[in-house]
C-alpha positions as CSV (number, residue, x, y, z in Angstrom):
1,M,-3.3,12.6,14.3
2,S,0.1,13.8,13.1
3,P,2.0,11.3,10.8
4,T,5.1,9.8,12.5
5,P,8.4,10.6,10.7
6,T,10.4,7.3,9.7
7,G,13.1,8.9,7.4
8,R,16.6,8.4,8.6
9,L,20.0,10.1,7.9
10,F,23.0,8.0,6.9
11,G,25.9,10.4,6.4
12,N,24.6,12.8,3.8
13,D,22.0,10.3,2.5
14,L,18.3,10.8,3.7
15,V,16.5,7.4,3.5
16,V,12.8,7.0,3.5
17,I,11.3,3.5,3.0
18,R,7.5,2.7,2.2
19,T,6.3,-0.8,2.2
20,F,3.1,-1.9,-0.3
21,R,1.2,-5.1,-0.5
22,A,1.7,-5.2,-4.3
23,P,3.9,-6.7,-7.0
24,V,6.9,-4.7,-7.7
25,E,5.8,-4.1,-11.4
26,D,2.7,-2.2,-10.0
27,V,4.9,-0.2,-7.6
28,W,7.3,0.6,-10.5
29,A,4.5,1.9,-12.5
30,S,3.2,4.2,-9.5
31,I,6.6,5.9,-9.6
32,T,7.2,5.9,-13.6
33,D,4.0,6.1,-15.4
34,P,3.0,10.0,-15.9
35,A,-0.5,9.3,-15.2
36,R,0.2,7.5,-11.9
37,T,2.8,10.2,-10.8
38,A,0.3,12.8,-11.3
39,R,-2.1,11.4,-8.5
40,W,0.8,11.8,-5.8
41,F,3.6,14.0,-7.0
42,G,2.7,15.2,-10.3
43,P,2.8,14.5,-14.2
44,W,6.1,14.3,-16.2
45,E,7.0,14.7,-19.8
46,G,10.0,14.0,-22.0
47,D,12.5,11.3,-22.7
48,G,12.0,8.6,-20.0
49,A,15.3,6.8,-20.9
50,P,18.5,7.0,-19.1
51,G,20.2,10.2,-19.9
52,G,17.0,11.8,-20.8
53,A,15.7,14.9,-19.8
54,I,12.0,15.2,-18.4
55,K,10.0,17.9,-16.9
56,V,7.9,17.2,-13.8
57,Q,4.9,19.1,-12.9
58,M,5.1,19.7,-8.8
59,V,1.3,19.8,-8.4
60,H,1.4,20.0,-4.7
61,E,3.6,23.0,-4.5
62,E,2.7,26.7,-4.6
63,G,2.0,27.6,-8.4
64,T,2.3,24.1,-9.5
65,P,5.8,24.7,-11.1
66,W,7.6,22.5,-13.6
67,M,11.1,21.0,-12.5
68,D,13.7,20.1,-15.3
69,M,15.0,16.6,-14.3
70,T,17.6,14.1,-15.7
71,I,17.2,10.5,-15.6
72,D,20.4,9.2,-14.4
73,A,19.4,5.4,-14.3
74,C,16.3,3.4,-15.2
75,E,16.4,-0.3,-14.5
76,P,12.9,-1.5,-14.5
77,P,11.3,-2.5,-12.3
78,R,14.1,-2.0,-9.6
79,R,15.8,1.2,-9.7
80,L,15.1,4.8,-10.8
81,A,17.6,7.7,-10.3
82,L,16.9,11.3,-11.1
83,S,18.7,14.5,-10.6
84,S,18.0,18.2,-11.0
85,A,19.5,21.5,-10.4
86,D,17.8,24.6,-9.3
87,E,18.5,28.0,-7.4
88,H,18.9,25.9,-4.3
89,G,21.5,23.6,-5.7
90,G,21.6,20.0,-7.0
91,W,19.3,17.2,-6.2
92,H,19.9,13.6,-6.5
93,M,17.3,11.1,-5.9
94,E,17.3,7.3,-6.2
95,M,14.3,4.7,-5.8
96,E,14.9,1.2,-5.3
97,L,12.2,-1.5,-5.3
98,A,12.6,-5.2,-3.8
99,E,9.7,-7.7,-3.8
100,S,9.2,-10.5,-1.4
101,A,6.0,-12.7,-1.0
102,G,3.8,-10.1,-2.8
103,V,5.1,-7.3,-0.6
104,T,7.2,-4.5,-2.2
105,E,9.6,-2.1,-0.4
106,L,10.3,1.2,-1.7
107,R,13.5,2.7,-0.4
108,F,13.8,6.5,-1.4
109,T,17.2,8.0,-1.1
110,H,18.0,11.7,-1.4
111,H,21.7,12.0,-1.7
112,L,22.2,15.3,0.0
113,T,25.2,17.6,-0.5
114,G,25.2,18.5,3.4
115,T,22.7,18.0,6.2
116,D,22.0,21.7,6.8
117,G,18.5,21.7,5.3
118,V,17.6,18.1,6.2
119,G,14.8,19.6,8.6
120,E,13.2,21.1,5.6
121,V,13.8,18.3,3.1
122,G,12.9,15.2,5.4
123,P,9.4,16.2,5.8
124,G,8.5,17.0,2.3
125,W,9.8,13.5,1.4
126,E,7.8,12.0,4.0
127,Y,4.6,13.9,3.0
128,Y,5.1,12.9,-0.8
129,L,5.9,9.2,0.1
130,D,2.6,9.3,2.0
131,A,0.8,10.9,-0.6
132,L,1.9,7.8,-2.9
133,V,0.6,5.5,-0.3
134,A,-2.7,7.4,-0.2
135,A,-2.8,7.5,-4.0
136,R,-2.4,3.6,-4.3
137,E,-5.0,3.3,-1.6
138,D,-7.5,5.7,-3.0
139,R,-7.4,7.6,0.3
140,P,-7.4,11.4,0.7
141,M,-4.2,13.1,0.2
142,P,-2.3,14.2,3.4
143,D,-1.8,17.7,4.5
144,F,1.8,19.1,4.2
145,N,0.9,21.2,7.4
146,D,0.9,17.9,9.3
147,Y,4.6,17.4,8.2
148,Y,6.2,20.7,8.4
149,P,7.3,22.2,10.8
150,A,6.1,19.4,12.9
151,Q,8.8,17.2,11.9
152,K,11.6,19.5,11.5
153,E,13.1,18.8,14.8
154,Y,13.1,15.2,14.2
155,F,15.3,15.3,11.2
156,E,17.6,18.0,12.5
157,A,18.4,15.8,15.7
158,Q,19.8,13.2,13.2
159,R,22.5,15.6,12.0
């Protein structure tokens, strides 16, 4: 069964939301603790403070490359903002957490510089956030081939 895309484009902001039956501190650890991020995205090393430089290994990408990132904001356990720059341009991402009655919502926002590549970016974030869900629930990791190119049209239609 193919996963259903949920991300929405608001201007140049791509927003993808996931909900967890868990306290906010536990979900925060899933997106900030290097041992836990390694389970769904990749481990990281470096200065984990605001303004700090880190390296994140993208273990689900071809060649498992390391990516340089900057922590733009870190407000435990509610908000983490990261940025990076590579040959494809700048990436600015933000994760906001809110808990109510033992349920935590993760609102992931990728602040795009334009919407031309949303058909490639959107399926990638759907995949990674579903990988986070799978890691937290001790389920098998999703298969990226179920996301791209299957979800490309969904995201491009929002431009």
